[in-house]
C-alpha positions as CSV (number, residue, x, y, z in Angstrom):
1,I,3.3,26.6,-9.8
2,S,5.8,25.4,-11.8
3,D,8.1,25.2,-8.7
4,G,5.2,23.1,-7.1
5,T,4.3,25.4,-5.0
6,V,1.1,27.2,-4.4
7,E,0.2,30.4,-2.6
8,D,-3.1,30.2,-0.1
9,G,-5.0,32.9,0.6
10,S,-3.0,34.8,3.0
11,R,0.5,34.8,0.4
12,N,2.3,31.8,1.9
13,K,3.5,29.4,-0.3
14,K,2.8,25.9,0.5
15,L,3.8,22.8,-1.5
16,K,1.3,21.6,-3.9
17,R,-0.5,18.5,-3.2
18,T,0.1,16.5,-6.8
19,T,1.0,13.7,-8.3
20,A,-0.4,14.4,-11.6
21,G,2.4,13.3,-14.5
22,W,4.2,10.7,-13.0
23,H,4.4,6.9,-14.3
24,L,6.6,4.3,-12.7
25,K,7.5,1.2,-14.6
26,V,6.7,-1.6,-12.0
27,E,7.9,-5.1,-12.4
28,F,4.8,-7.3,-10.0
29,A,5.3,-10.4,-8.6
30,N,4.7,-12.6,-11.6
31,G,7.7,-11.1,-13.7
32,E,5.1,-9.0,-15.4
33,T,6.2,-5.0,-16.0
34,E,3.8,-2.0,-16.4
35,W,3.6,1.8,-16.0
36,V,1.4,2.6,-13.2
37,T,0.6,6.5,-11.9
38,L,2.6,7.5,-9.2
39,K,-1.1,8.1,-7.3
40,D,-1.6,4.1,-7.3
41,V,2.0,3.0,-6.1
42,K,1.4,5.6,-3.6
43,G,-1.7,4.4,-2.4
44,S,-0.7,0.8,-2.4
45,N,2.9,0.8,-1.0
46,P,3.3,4.4,0.2
47,L,6.6,3.4,2.5
48,E,8.1,1.6,-0.4
49,L,7.6,4.5,-3.1
50,A,9.3,7.0,-0.5
51,D,12.4,4.4,0.1
52,Y,12.5,4.4,-3.7
53,A,12.4,8.3,-4.0
54,Q,14.6,8.7,-0.9
55,S,17.4,6.2,-2.6
56,H,17.3,7.9,-6.5
57,G,17.2,11.6,-5.1
58,L,13.9,12.5,-5.6
59,L,12.5,13.8,-2.7
60,E,12.9,17.6,-4.0
61,E,10.5,16.9,-7.0
62,P,6.9,18.7,-6.2
63,A,5.2,15.1,-6.7
64,F,7.0,13.7,-3.7
65,A,8.0,16.5,-1.7
66,W,4.7,17.0,0.1
67,W,4.3,13.5,1.2
68,A,7.5,11.3,1.3
69,P,9.7,12.9,3.7
70,F,6.8,12.9,6.3
71,A,6.1,9.0,5.7
72,L,9.8,8.0,6.2
73,K,9.9,9.7,9.4
74,K,6.6,8.4,10.5
75,R,8.2,4.5,9.8
76,E,10.8,5.8,12.0
77,R,8.8,6.7,14.6
78,N,6.6,3.6,14.3
79,I,10.0,1.7,14.9
80,A,11.3,3.5,17.3
81,K,7.8,3.0,19.2
82,A,8.0,-0.9,18.5
83,V,11.5,-1.4,19.5
84,P,11.0,-1.1,23.1
85,K,7.6,-2.6,23.7
86,Y,9.5,-5.9,22.3
87,W,12.2,-5.5,25.4
88,R,9.3,-4.5,27.5
89,T,7.1,-7.9,27.0
90,T,8.8,-10.7,29.2
91,H,5.4,-13.0,29.5
92,K,2.4,-13.6,27.0
93,F,-0.9,-16.0,27.9
94,G,1.3,-16.5,31.5
95,I,4.6,-17.7,29.8
96,E,7.8,-16.1,29.5
97,V,9.1,-14.9,26.1
98,P,13.0,-15.7,25.5
99,K,14.7,-13.0,24.3
100,T,17.6,-14.8,22.8
101,V,18.0,-18.2,21.4
102,E,19.9,-19.5,24.5
103,R,17.3,-18.2,26.9
104,A,15.0,-20.1,24.9
105,Y,17.2,-23.5,25.1
106,E,17.2,-23.0,29.1
107,I,13.3,-22.7,29.2
108,D,12.6,-25.6,27.3
109,K,14.9,-27.5,29.6
110,E,13.1,-26.5,32.6
């Protein structure tokens, strides 16, 4: 358990799903700082927290290892899906959607 794993019924080791014991110092928009539990930060800002964990080398910690890498991969998948759709969309409501500033100026002149 100290290494962040737990055995299931068939003696396989799985990552322990816990955030216990972690508090993060958070600075709010109004400038106030407060210590907040990892569970609360993960619930409200999971992608920002996963980015923070990655940039500070915390992904190997048991509290982050079971969810942060998957959140980062999911974000990358969502971005990869959104970019082709942007380039595929040429018209909205019967009006051409420009992809460049130059094309927008051309449409305005027409």
